[in-house]
N, CA, C and O atoms as a Maestro MAE file, in Angstrom:
{
 s_m_m2io_version
 :::
 2.0.0
}

f_m_ct {
 s_m_title
 :::
 protein
 m_atom[304] {
  # First column is atom index #
  i_m_mmod_type
  r_m_x_coord
  r_m_y_coord
  r_m_z_coord
  i_m_residue_number
  s_m_chain_name
  s_m_pdb_residue_name
  s_m_pdb_atom_name
  i_m_atomic_number
  :::
  1 25 -60.825 -71.738 -32.306 1 A "UNK " " N  " 7
  2 3 -61.591 -71.586 -33.523 1 A "UNK " " CA " 6
  3 2 -61.079 -72.587 -34.561 1 A "UNK " " C  " 6
  4 15 -59.873 -72.811 -34.664 1 A "UNK " " O  " 8
  5 25 -61.977 -73.179 -35.318 2 A "UNK " " N  " 7
  6 3 -61.643 -74.246 -36.258 2 A "UNK " " CA " 6
  7 2 -61.163 -73.705 -37.599 2 A "UNK " " C  " 6
  8 15 -61.568 -72.628 -38.035 2 A "UNK " " O  " 8
  9 25 -60.295 -74.473 -38.240 3 A "UNK " " N  " 7
  10 3 -59.899 -74.213 -39.620 3 A "UNK " " CA " 6
  11 2 -60.899 -74.913 -40.534 3 A "UNK " " C  " 6
  12 15 -61.491 -75.923 -40.156 3 A "UNK " " O  " 8
  13 25 -61.083 -74.376 -41.727 4 A "UNK " " N  " 7
  14 3 -61.937 -75.025 -42.721 4 A "UNK " " CA " 6
  15 2 -61.053 -75.825 -43.667 4 A "UNK " " C  " 6
  16 15 -60.041 -75.329 -44.163 4 A "UNK " " O  " 8
  17 25 -61.450 -77.068 -43.908 5 A "UNK " " N  " 7
  18 3 -60.690 -77.958 -44.785 5 A "UNK " " CA " 6
  19 2 -61.528 -78.391 -45.969 5 A "UNK " " C  " 6
  20 15 -62.757 -78.437 -45.909 5 A "UNK " " O  " 8
  21 25 -60.826 -78.709 -47.055 6 A "UNK " " N  " 7
  22 3 -61.419 -79.246 -48.280 6 A "UNK " " CA " 6
  23 2 -60.668 -80.548 -48.558 6 A "UNK " " C  " 6
  24 15 -59.474 -80.537 -48.858 6 A "UNK " " O  " 8
  25 25 -61.379 -81.662 -48.457 7 A "UNK " " N  " 7
  26 3 -60.772 -82.986 -48.604 7 A "UNK " " CA " 6
  27 2 -61.405 -83.673 -49.809 7 A "UNK " " C  " 6
  28 15 -62.627 -83.800 -49.886 7 A "UNK " " O  " 8
  29 25 -60.581 -84.110 -50.738 8 A "UNK " " N  " 7
  30 3 -61.089 -84.782 -51.944 8 A "UNK " " CA " 6
  31 2 -60.738 -86.269 -51.876 8 A "UNK " " C  " 6
  32 15 -59.606 -86.640 -51.569 8 A "UNK " " O  " 8
  33 25 -61.734 -87.111 -52.169 9 A "UNK " " N  " 7
  34 3 -61.538 -88.559 -52.200 9 A "UNK " " CA " 6
  35 2 -62.055 -89.108 -53.519 9 A "UNK " " C  " 6
  36 15 -62.918 -88.510 -54.162 9 A "UNK " " O  " 8
  37 25 -61.521 -90.244 -53.909 10 A "UNK " " N  " 7
  38 3 -61.980 -90.913 -55.118 10 A "UNK " " CA " 6
  39 2 -63.241 -91.696 -54.774 10 A "UNK " " C  " 6
  40 15 -63.282 -92.410 -53.772 10 A "UNK " " O  " 8
  41 25 -64.263 -91.559 -55.606 11 A "UNK " " N  " 7
  42 3 -65.527 -92.246 -55.384 11 A "UNK " " CA " 6
  43 2 -66.580 -91.292 -54.846 11 A "UNK " " C  " 6
  44 15 -66.281 -90.161 -54.464 11 A "UNK " " O  " 8
  45 25 -67.809 -91.765 -54.825 12 A "UNK " " N  " 7
  46 3 -68.922 -90.961 -54.333 12 A "UNK " " CA " 6
  47 2 -69.403 -91.478 -52.989 12 A "UNK " " C  " 6
  48 15 -69.503 -92.686 -52.774 12 A "UNK " " O  " 8
  49 25 -69.700 -90.556 -52.089 13 A "UNK " " N  " 7
  50 3 -70.243 -90.871 -50.766 13 A "UNK " " CA " 6
  51 2 -71.672 -90.373 -50.678 13 A "UNK " " C  " 6
  52 15 -71.997 -89.316 -51.219 13 A "UNK " " O  " 8
  53 25 -72.524 -91.119 -50.006 14 A "UNK " " N  " 7
  54 3 -73.884 -90.664 -49.712 14 A "UNK " " CA " 6
  55 2 -73.829 -89.602 -48.625 14 A "UNK " " C  " 6
  56 15 -72.894 -89.568 -47.825 14 A "UNK " " O  " 8
  57 25 -74.836 -88.734 -48.600 15 A "UNK " " N  " 7
  58 3 -74.923 -87.696 -47.568 15 A "UNK " " CA " 6
  59 2 -74.971 -88.276 -46.158 15 A "UNK " " C  " 6
  60 15 -74.604 -87.601 -45.196 15 A "UNK " " O  " 8
  61 25 -75.414 -89.506 -46.032 16 A "UNK " " N  " 7
  62 3 -75.552 -90.121 -44.696 16 A "UNK " " CA " 6
  63 2 -74.215 -90.258 -43.967 16 A "UNK " " C  " 6
  64 15 -74.198 -90.456 -42.752 16 A "UNK " " O  " 8
  65 25 -73.095 -90.157 -44.688 17 A "UNK " " N  " 7
  66 3 -71.774 -90.274 -44.062 17 A "UNK " " CA " 6
  67 2 -71.314 -88.972 -43.417 17 A "UNK " " C  " 6
  68 15 -70.309 -88.967 -42.706 17 A "UNK " " O  " 8
  69 25 -72.012 -87.884 -43.644 18 A "UNK " " N  " 7
  70 3 -71.593 -86.579 -43.146 18 A "UNK " " CA " 6
  71 2 -71.366 -86.571 -41.630 18 A "UNK " " C  " 6
  72 15 -70.318 -86.115 -41.173 18 A "UNK " " O  " 8
  73 25 -72.311 -87.060 -40.858 19 A "UNK " " N  " 7
  74 3 -72.163 -87.061 -39.397 19 A "UNK " " CA " 6
  75 2 -70.963 -87.893 -38.961 19 A "UNK " " C  " 6
  76 15 -70.224 -87.494 -38.061 19 A "UNK " " O  " 8
  77 25 -70.770 -89.026 -39.584 20 A "UNK " " N  " 7
  78 3 -69.666 -89.919 -39.222 20 A "UNK " " CA " 6
  79 2 -68.317 -89.289 -39.556 20 A "UNK " " C  " 6
  80 15 -67.295 -89.619 -38.955 20 A "UNK " " O  " 8
  81 25 -68.333 -88.373 -40.528 21 A "UNK " " N  " 7
  82 3 -67.100 -87.688 -40.934 21 A "UNK " " CA " 6
  83 2 -67.013 -86.293 -40.328 21 A "UNK " " C  " 6
  84 15 -66.511 -85.364 -40.961 21 A "UNK " " O  " 8
  85 25 -67.492 -86.153 -39.126 22 A "UNK " " N  " 7
  86 3 -67.340 -84.904 -38.386 22 A "UNK " " CA " 6
  87 2 -68.252 -83.783 -38.824 22 A "UNK " " C  " 6
  88 15 -67.985 -82.621 -38.520 22 A "UNK " " O  " 8
  89 25 -69.328 -84.100 -39.534 23 A "UNK " " N  " 7
  90 3 -70.268 -83.079 -39.978 23 A "UNK " " CA " 6
  91 2 -69.838 -82.341 -41.230 23 A "UNK " " C  " 6
  92 15 -70.431 -81.319 -41.575 23 A "UNK " " O  " 8
  93 25 -68.820 -82.835 -41.915 24 A "UNK " " N  " 7
  94 3 -68.367 -82.184 -43.143 24 A "UNK " " CA " 6
  95 2 -69.434 -82.289 -44.226 24 A "UNK " " C  " 6
  96 15 -70.097 -83.319 -44.351 24 A "UNK " " O  " 8
  97 25 -69.597 -81.232 -45.001 25 A "UNK " " N  " 7
  98 3 -70.536 -81.239 -46.120 25 A "UNK " " CA " 6
  99 2 -69.970 -82.119 -47.227 25 A "UNK " " C  " 6
  100 15 -68.764 -82.124 -47.474 25 A "UNK " " O  " 8
  101 25 -70.843 -82.858 -47.885 26 A "UNK " " N  " 7
  102 3 -70.441 -83.783 -48.938 26 A "UNK " " CA " 6
  103 2 -70.901 -83.232 -50.281 26 A "UNK " " C  " 6
  104 15 -72.091 -82.995 -50.492 26 A "UNK " " O  " 8
  105 25 -69.938 -83.028 -51.194 27 A "UNK " " N  " 7
  106 3 -70.231 -82.511 -52.524 27 A "UNK " " CA " 6
  107 2 -69.733 -83.507 -53.560 27 A "UNK " " C  " 6
  108 15 -68.528 -83.720 -53.690 27 A "UNK " " O  " 8
  109 25 -70.660 -84.120 -54.301 28 A "UNK " " N  " 7
  110 3 -70.295 -85.070 -55.348 28 A "UNK " " CA " 6
  111 2 -69.869 -84.307 -56.592 28 A "UNK " " C  " 6
  112 15 -70.513 -83.335 -56.985 28 A "UNK " " O  " 8
  113 25 -68.783 -84.751 -57.208 29 A "UNK " " N  " 7
  114 3 -68.252 -84.108 -58.396 29 A "UNK " " CA " 6
  115 2 -68.511 -84.981 -59.619 29 A "UNK " " C  " 6
  116 15 -68.600 -86.204 -59.511 29 A "UNK " " O  " 8
  117 25 -68.630 -84.349 -60.776 30 A "UNK " " N  " 7
  118 3 -68.900 -85.083 -62.019 30 A "UNK " " CA " 6
  119 2 -67.762 -86.018 -62.414 30 A "UNK " " C  " 6
  120 15 -67.972 -86.969 -63.166 30 A "UNK " " O  " 8
  121 25 -66.558 -85.751 -61.909 31 A "UNK " " N  " 7
  122 3 -65.409 -86.590 -62.262 31 A "UNK " " CA " 6
  123 2 -65.306 -87.857 -61.423 31 A "UNK " " C  " 6
  124 15 -64.303 -88.568 -61.492 31 A "UNK " " O  " 8
  125 25 -66.341 -88.146 -60.627 32 A "UNK " " N  " 7
  126 3 -66.348 -89.368 -59.826 32 A "UNK " " CA " 6
  127 2 -65.693 -89.231 -58.465 32 A "UNK " " C  " 6
  128 15 -65.464 -90.228 -57.780 32 A "UNK " " O  " 8
  129 25 -65.388 -87.999 -58.067 33 A "UNK " " N  " 7
  130 3 -64.801 -87.773 -56.758 33 A "UNK " " CA " 6
  131 2 -65.826 -87.122 -55.830 33 A "UNK " " C  " 6
  132 15 -66.881 -86.661 -56.266 33 A "UNK " " O  " 8
  133 25 -65.489 -87.096 -54.548 34 A "UNK " " N  " 7
  134 3 -66.297 -86.416 -53.544 34 A "UNK " " CA " 6
  135 2 -65.413 -85.405 -52.843 34 A "UNK " " C  " 6
  136 15 -64.265 -85.696 -52.508 34 A "UNK " " O  " 8
  137 25 -65.957 -84.205 -52.620 35 A "UNK " " N  " 7
  138 3 -65.247 -83.182 -51.869 35 A "UNK " " CA " 6
  139 2 -65.974 -82.995 -50.544 35 A "UNK " " C  " 6
  140 15 -67.179 -82.746 -50.513 35 A "UNK " " O  " 8
  141 25 -65.234 -83.118 -49.459 36 A "UNK " " N  " 7
  142 3 -65.748 -82.901 -48.110 36 A "UNK " " CA " 6
  143 2 -65.250 -81.537 -47.658 36 A "UNK " " C  " 6
  144 15 -64.055 -81.253 -47.740 36 A "UNK " " O  " 8
  145 25 -66.161 -80.688 -47.178 37 A "UNK " " N  " 7
  146 3 -65.783 -79.340 -46.799 37 A "UNK " " CA " 6
  147 2 -66.409 -78.984 -45.462 37 A "UNK " " C  " 6
  148 15 -67.579 -79.272 -45.210 37 A "UNK " " O  " 8
  149 25 -65.613 -78.353 -44.611 38 A "UNK " " N  " 7
  150 3 -66.157 -77.869 -43.351 38 A "UNK " " CA " 6
  151 2 -65.086 -77.618 -42.324 38 A "UNK " " C  " 6
  152 15 -63.902 -77.864 -42.553 38 A "UNK " " O  " 8
  153 25 -65.525 -77.122 -41.184 39 A "UNK " " N  " 7
  154 3 -64.575 -76.823 -40.112 39 A "UNK " " CA " 6
  155 2 -64.088 -78.094 -39.418 39 A "UNK " " C  " 6
  156 15 -64.842 -79.046 -39.215 39 A "UNK " " O  " 8
  157 25 -62.811 -78.076 -39.065 40 A "UNK " " N  " 7
  158 3 -62.200 -79.162 -38.302 40 A "UNK " " CA " 6
  159 2 -61.495 -78.491 -37.123 40 A "UNK " " C  " 6
  160 15 -60.643 -77.624 -37.319 40 A "UNK " " O  " 8
  161 25 -61.848 -78.893 -35.898 41 A "UNK " " N  " 7
  162 3 -61.421 -78.160 -34.708 41 A "UNK " " CA " 6
  163 2 -59.926 -78.196 -34.427 41 A "UNK " " C  " 6
  164 15 -59.378 -77.224 -33.906 41 A "UNK " " O  " 8
  165 25 -59.253 -79.292 -34.760 42 A "UNK " " N  " 7
  166 3 -57.821 -79.384 -34.504 42 A "UNK " " CA " 6
  167 2 -57.217 -80.524 -35.310 42 A "UNK " " C  " 6
  168 15 -57.925 -81.231 -36.027 42 A "UNK " " O  " 8
  169 25 -55.909 -80.700 -35.188 43 A "UNK " " N  " 7
  170 3 -55.212 -81.732 -35.950 43 A "UNK " " CA " 6
  171 2 -55.676 -83.140 -35.584 43 A "UNK " " C  " 6
  172 15 -55.739 -84.014 -36.449 43 A "UNK " " O  " 8
  173 25 -56.000 -83.365 -34.321 44 A "UNK " " N  " 7
  174 3 -56.494 -84.686 -33.909 44 A "UNK " " CA " 6
  175 2 -57.800 -85.011 -34.623 44 A "UNK " " C  " 6
  176 15 -57.996 -86.142 -35.067 44 A "UNK " " O  " 8
  177 25 -58.692 -84.035 -34.739 45 A "UNK " " N  " 7
  178 3 -59.961 -84.250 -35.441 45 A "UNK " " CA " 6
  179 2 -59.718 -84.489 -36.926 45 A "UNK " " C  " 6
  180 15 -60.384 -85.327 -37.534 45 A "UNK " " O  " 8
  181 25 -58.767 -83.759 -37.518 46 A "UNK " " N  " 7
  182 3 -58.431 -83.959 -38.928 46 A "UNK " " CA " 6
  183 2 -57.905 -85.372 -39.155 46 A "UNK " " C  " 6
  184 15 -58.300 -86.035 -40.113 46 A "UNK " " O  " 8
  185 25 -57.023 -85.831 -38.286 47 A "UNK " " N  " 7
  186 3 -56.501 -87.198 -38.405 47 A "UNK " " CA " 6
  187 2 -57.629 -88.214 -38.254 47 A "UNK " " C  " 6
  188 15 -57.626 -89.247 -38.923 47 A "UNK " " O  " 8
  189 25 -58.591 -87.927 -37.381 48 A "UNK " " N  " 7
  190 3 -59.741 -88.817 -37.217 48 A "UNK " " CA " 6
  191 2 -60.545 -88.940 -38.497 48 A "UNK " " C  " 6
  192 15 -60.959 -90.039 -38.865 48 A "UNK " " O  " 8
  193 25 -60.774 -87.818 -39.185 49 A "UNK " " N  " 7
  194 3 -61.506 -87.841 -40.453 49 A "UNK " " CA " 6
  195 2 -60.724 -88.645 -41.490 49 A "UNK " " C  " 6
  196 15 -61.298 -89.455 -42.218 49 A "UNK " " O  " 8
  197 25 -59.420 -88.419 -41.552 50 A "UNK " " N  " 7
  198 3 -58.593 -89.141 -42.522 50 A "UNK " " CA " 6
  199 2 -58.605 -90.641 -42.241 50 A "UNK " " C  " 6
  200 15 -58.648 -91.442 -43.175 50 A "UNK " " O  " 8
  201 25 -58.568 -91.023 -40.994 51 A "UNK " " N  " 7
  202 3 -58.629 -92.447 -40.628 51 A "UNK " " CA " 6
  203 2 -59.973 -93.046 -41.039 51 A "UNK " " C  " 6
  204 15 -60.022 -94.183 -41.508 51 A "UNK " " O  " 8
  205 25 -61.055 -92.303 -40.872 52 A "UNK " " N  " 7
  206 3 -62.371 -92.806 -41.264 52 A "UNK " " CA " 6
  207 2 -62.472 -92.962 -42.777 52 A "UNK " " C  " 6
  208 15 -63.082 -93.911 -43.269 52 A "UNK " " O  " 8
  209 25 -61.872 -92.027 -43.511 53 A "UNK " " N  " 7
  210 3 -61.837 -92.162 -44.968 53 A "UNK " " CA " 6
  211 2 -61.079 -93.430 -45.345 53 A "UNK " " C  " 6
  212 15 -61.507 -94.176 -46.226 53 A "UNK " " O  " 8
  213 25 -59.959 -93.670 -44.679 54 A "UNK " " N  " 7
  214 3 -59.198 -94.904 -44.917 54 A "UNK " " CA " 6
  215 2 -60.044 -96.132 -44.609 54 A "UNK " " C  " 6
  216 15 -60.039 -97.102 -45.367 54 A "UNK " " O  " 8
  217 25 -60.772 -96.087 -43.493 55 A "UNK " " N  " 7
  218 3 -61.599 -97.226 -43.094 55 A "UNK " " CA " 6
  219 2 -62.706 -97.518 -44.108 55 A "UNK " " C  " 6
  220 15 -63.153 -98.659 -44.223 55 A "UNK " " O  " 8
  221 25 -63.151 -96.491 -44.847 56 A "UNK " " N  " 7
  222 3 -64.151 -96.683 -45.897 56 A "UNK " " CA " 6
  223 2 -63.534 -97.252 -47.173 56 A "UNK " " C  " 6
  224 15 -64.248 -97.657 -48.090 56 A "UNK " " O  " 8
  225 25 -62.208 -97.278 -47.223 57 A "UNK " " N  " 7
  226 3 -61.521 -97.810 -48.398 57 A "UNK " " CA " 6
  227 2 -61.472 -96.837 -49.562 57 A "UNK " " C  " 6
  228 15 -61.259 -97.244 -50.704 57 A "UNK " " O  " 8
  229 25 -61.667 -95.546 -49.281 58 A "UNK " " N  " 7
  230 3 -61.648 -94.542 -50.340 58 A "UNK " " CA " 6
  231 2 -60.241 -93.958 -50.488 58 A "UNK " " C  " 6
  232 15 -59.636 -93.555 -49.495 58 A "UNK " " O  " 8
  233 25 -59.718 -93.908 -51.705 59 A "UNK " " N  " 7
  234 3 -58.417 -93.277 -51.902 59 A "UNK " " CA " 6
  235 2 -58.492 -91.780 -51.592 59 A "UNK " " C  " 6
  236 15 -59.369 -91.079 -52.097 59 A "UNK " " O  " 8
  237 25 -57.582 -91.304 -50.774 60 A "UNK " " N  " 7
  238 3 -57.484 -89.890 -50.422 60 A "UNK " " CA " 6
  239 2 -56.694 -89.184 -51.520 60 A "UNK " " C  " 6
  240 15 -55.554 -89.552 -51.803 60 A "UNK " " O  " 8
  241 25 -57.300 -88.171 -52.138 61 A "UNK " " N  " 7
  242 3 -56.651 -87.465 -53.240 61 A "UNK " " CA " 6
  243 2 -55.987 -86.169 -52.798 61 A "UNK " " C  " 6
  244 15 -54.904 -85.835 -53.278 61 A "UNK " " O  " 8
  245 25 -56.629 -85.428 -51.879 62 A "UNK " " N  " 7
  246 3 -56.008 -84.197 -51.398 62 A "UNK " " CA " 6
  247 2 -56.660 -83.731 -50.107 62 A "UNK " " C  " 6
  248 15 -57.819 -84.033 -49.821 62 A "UNK " " O  " 8
  249 25 -55.871 -82.978 -49.333 63 A "UNK " " N  " 7
  250 3 -56.348 -82.331 -48.106 63 A "UNK " " CA " 6
  251 2 -55.798 -80.914 -48.142 63 A "UNK " " C  " 6
  252 15 -54.587 -80.714 -48.226 63 A "UNK " " O  " 8
  253 25 -56.701 -79.921 -48.079 64 A "UNK " " N  " 7
  254 3 -56.271 -78.522 -48.114 64 A "UNK " " CA " 6
  255 2 -56.978 -77.718 -47.041 64 A "UNK " " C  " 6
  256 15 -58.189 -77.831 -46.851 64 A "UNK " " O  " 8
  257 25 -56.201 -76.907 -46.343 65 A "UNK " " N  " 7
  258 3 -56.808 -75.941 -45.428 65 A "UNK " " CA " 6
  259 2 -57.171 -74.736 -46.273 65 A "UNK " " C  " 6
  260 15 -56.294 -74.132 -46.892 65 A "UNK " " O  " 8
  261 25 -58.447 -74.374 -46.312 66 A "UNK " " N  " 7
  262 3 -58.884 -73.272 -47.166 66 A "UNK " " CA " 6
  263 2 -59.138 -71.990 -46.380 66 A "UNK " " C  " 6
  264 15 -59.178 -70.905 -46.960 66 A "UNK " " O  " 8
  265 25 -59.305 -72.104 -45.086 67 A "UNK " " N  " 7
  266 3 -59.487 -70.918 -44.254 67 A "UNK " " CA " 6
  267 2 -59.139 -71.267 -42.816 67 A "UNK " " C  " 6
  268 15 -59.462 -72.347 -42.322 67 A "UNK " " O  " 8
  269 25 -58.472 -70.326 -42.156 68 A "UNK " " N  " 7
  270 3 -58.112 -70.518 -40.768 68 A "UNK " " CA " 6
  271 2 -58.698 -69.419 -39.913 68 A "UNK " " C  " 6
  272 15 -59.279 -68.467 -40.434 68 A "UNK " " O  " 8
  273 25 -58.553 -69.537 -38.613 69 A "UNK " " N  " 7
  274 3 -59.151 -68.559 -37.709 69 A "UNK " " CA " 6
  275 2 -58.522 -67.174 -37.808 69 A "UNK " " C  " 6
  276 15 -59.125 -66.194 -37.371 69 A "UNK " " O  " 8
  277 25 -57.326 -67.076 -38.371 70 A "UNK " " N  " 7
  278 3 -56.646 -65.791 -38.460 70 A "UNK " " CA " 6
  279 2 -56.618 -65.227 -39.869 70 A "UNK " " C  " 6
  280 15 -55.966 -64.211 -40.110 70 A "UNK " " O  " 8
  281 25 -57.313 -65.867 -40.807 71 A "UNK " " N  " 7
  282 3 -57.306 -65.369 -42.176 71 A "UNK " " CA " 6
  283 2 -58.614 -64.648 -42.473 71 A "UNK " " C  " 6
  284 15 -59.675 -65.027 -41.977 71 A "UNK " " O  " 8
  285 25 -58.520 -63.610 -43.284 72 A "UNK " " N  " 7
  286 3 -59.705 -62.846 -43.674 72 A "UNK " " CA " 6
  287 2 -60.241 -63.266 -45.024 72 A "UNK " " C  " 6
  288 15 -61.365 -62.916 -45.384 72 A "UNK " " O  " 8
  289 25 -59.441 -64.022 -45.786 73 A "UNK " " N  " 7
  290 3 -59.872 -64.474 -47.107 73 A "UNK " " CA " 6
  291 2 -59.626 -65.957 -47.224 73 A "UNK " " C  " 6
  292 15 -58.745 -66.518 -46.572 73 A "UNK " " O  " 8
  293 25 -60.431 -66.588 -48.078 74 A "UNK " " N  " 7
  294 3 -60.237 -68.010 -48.343 74 A "UNK " " CA " 6
  295 2 -59.180 -68.173 -49.404 74 A "UNK " " C  " 6
  296 15 -59.054 -67.358 -50.318 74 A "UNK " " O  " 8
  297 25 -58.413 -69.257 -49.264 75 A "UNK " " N  " 7
  298 3 -57.423 -69.590 -50.269 75 A "UNK " " CA " 6
  299 2 -58.055 -70.555 -51.249 75 A "UNK " " C  " 6
  300 15 -58.828 -71.424 -50.846 75 A "UNK " " O  " 8
  301 25 -57.735 -70.418 -52.557 76 A "UNK " " N  " 7
  302 3 -58.315 -71.266 -53.593 76 A "UNK " " CA " 6
  303 2 -57.824 -72.623 -53.501 76 A "UNK " " C  " 6
  304 15 -58.211 -73.476 -54.300 76 A "UNK " " O  " 8
  :::
 }
 m_bond[303] {
  # First column is bond index #
  i_m_from
  i_m_to
  i_m_order
  :::
  1 1 2 1
  2 2 3 1
  3 3 4 2
  4 3 5 1
  5 5 6 1
  6 6 7 1
  7 7 8 2
  8 7 9 1
  9 9 10 1
  10 10 11 1
  11 11 12 2
  12 11 13 1
  13 13 14 1
  14 14 15 1
  15 15 16 2
  16 15 17 1
  17 17 18 1
  18 18 19 1
  19 19 20 2
  20 19 21 1
  21 21 22 1
  22 22 23 1
  23 23 24 2
  24 23 25 1
  25 25 26 1
  26 26 27 1
  27 27 28 2
  28 27 29 1
  29 29 30 1
  30 30 31 1
  31 31 32 2
  32 31 33 1
  33 33 34 1
  34 34 35 1
  35 35 36 2
  36 35 37 1
  37 37 38 1
  38 38 39 1
  39 39 40 2
  40 39 41 1
  41 41 42 1
  42 42 43 1
  43 43 44 2
  44 43 45 1
  45 45 46 1
  46 46 47 1
  47 47 48 2
  48 47 49 1
  49 49 50 1
  50 50 51 1
  51 51 52 2
  52 51 53 1
  53 53 54 1
  54 54 55 1
  55 55 56 2
  56 55 57 1
  57 57 58 1
  58 58 59 1
  59 59 60 2
  60 59 61 1
  61 61 62 1
  62 62 63 1
  63 63 64 2
  64 63 65 1
  65 65 66 1
  66 66 67 1
  67 67 68 2
  68 67 69 1
  69 69 70 1
  70 70 71 1
  71 71 72 2
  72 71 73 1
  73 73 74 1
  74 74 75 1
  75 75 76 2
  76 75 77 1
  77 77 78 1
  78 78 79 1
  79 79 80 2
  80 79 81 1
  81 81 82 1
  82 82 83 1
  83 83 84 2
  84 83 85 1
  85 85 86 1
  86 86 87 1
  87 87 88 2
  88 87 89 1
  89 89 90 1
  90 90 91 1
  91 91 92 2
  92 91 93 1
  93 93 94 1
  94 94 95 1
  95 95 96 2
  96 95 97 1
  97 97 98 1
  98 98 99 1
  99 99 100 2
  100 99 101 1
  101 101 102 1
  102 102 103 1
  103 103 104 2
  104 103 105 1
  105 105 106 1
  106 106 107 1
  107 107 108 2
  108 107 109 1
  109 109 110 1
  110 110 111 1
  111 111 112 2
  112 111 113 1
  113 113 114 1
  114 114 115 1
  115 115 116 2
  116 115 117 1
  117 117 118 1
  118 118 119 1
  119 119 120 2
  120 119 121 1
  121 121 122 1
  122 122 123 1
  123 123 124 2
  124 123 125 1
  125 125 126 1
  126 126 127 1
  127 127 128 2
  128 127 129 1
  129 129 130 1
  130 130 131 1
  131 131 132 2
  132 131 133 1
  133 133 134 1
  134 134 135 1
  135 135 136 2
  136 135 137 1
  137 137 138 1
  138 138 139 1
  139 139 140 2
  140 139 141 1
  141 141 142 1
  142 142 143 1
  143 143 144 2
  144 143 145 1
  145 145 146 1
  146 146 147 1
  147 147 148 2
  148 147 149 1
  149 149 150 1
  150 150 151 1
  151 151 152 2
  152 151 153 1
  153 153 154 1
  154 154 155 1
  155 155 156 2
  156 155 157 1
  157 157 158 1
  158 158 159 1
  159 159 160 2
  160 159 161 1
  161 161 162 1
  162 162 163 1
  163 163 164 2
  164 163 165 1
  165 165 166 1
  166 166 167 1
  167 167 168 2
  168 167 169 1
  169 169 170 1
  170 170 171 1
  171 171 172 2
  172 171 173 1
  173 173 174 1
  174 174 175 1
  175 175 176 2
  176 175 177 1
  177 177 178 1
  178 178 179 1
  179 179 180 2
  180 179 181 1
  181 181 182 1
  182 182 183 1
  183 183 184 2
  184 183 185 1
  185 185 186 1
  186 186 187 1
  187 187 188 2
  188 187 189 1
  189 189 190 1
  190 190 191 1
  191 191 192 2
  192 191 193 1
  193 193 194 1
  194 194 195 1
  195 195 196 2
  196 195 197 1
  197 197 198 1
  198 198 199 1
  199 199 200 2
  200 199 201 1
  201 201 202 1
  202 202 203 1
  203 203 204 2
  204 203 205 1
  205 205 206 1
  206 206 207 1
  207 207 208 2
  208 207 209 1
  209 209 210 1
  210 210 211 1
  211 211 212 2
  212 211 213 1
  213 213 214 1
  214 214 215 1
  215 215 216 2
  216 215 217 1
  217 217 218 1
  218 218 219 1
  219 219 220 2
  220 219 221 1
  221 221 222 1
  222 222 223 1
  223 223 224 2
  224 223 225 1
  225 225 226 1
  226 226 227 1
  227 227 228 2
  228 227 229 1
  229 229 230 1
  230 230 231 1
  231 231 232 2
  232 231 233 1
  233 233 234 1
  234 234 235 1
  235 235 236 2
  236 235 237 1
  237 237 238 1
  238 238 239 1
  239 239 240 2
  240 239 241 1
  241 241 242 1
  242 242 243 1
  243 243 244 2
  244 243 245 1
  245 245 246 1
  246 246 247 1
  247 247 248 2
  248 247 249 1
  249 249 250 1
  250 250 251 1
  251 251 252 2
  252 251 253 1
  253 253 254 1
  254 254 255 1
  255 255 256 2
  256 255 257 1
  257 257 258 1
  258 258 259 1
  259 259 260 2
  260 259 261 1
  261 261 262 1
  262 262 263 1
  263 263 264 2
  264 263 265 1
  265 265 266 1
  266 266 267 1
  267 267 268 2
  268 267 269 1
  269 269 270 1
  270 270 271 1
  271 271 272 2
  272 271 273 1
  273 273 274 1
  274 274 275 1
  275 275 276 2
  276 275 277 1
  277 277 278 1
  278 278 279 1
  279 279 280 2
  280 279 281 1
  281 281 282 1
  282 282 283 1
  283 283 284 2
  284 283 285 1
  285 285 286 1
  286 286 287 1
  287 287 288 2
  288 287 289 1
  289 289 290 1
  290 290 291 1
  291 291 292 2
  292 291 293 1
  293 293 294 1
  294 294 295 1
  295 295 296 2
  296 295 297 1
  297 297 298 1
  298 298 299 1
  299 299 300 2
  300 299 301 1
  301 301 302 1
  302 302 303 1
  303 303 304 2
  :::
 }
}
């Protein structure tokens, strides 16, 4: 079962990048950042997403696991 991650990057991404970034939902923020949210199956997949963010030249601001397969509540 996949963990849910919340990844924040500097800059705005178009929705068209969602599939390339593992199907993560793209949420544009008013402060000029983008938040990517969704399930990531394992650490290898997470590293793949981070590498793709690097390849786009976007500064990575944060990576947080917000829910795991064994948790009943989401962490803020």
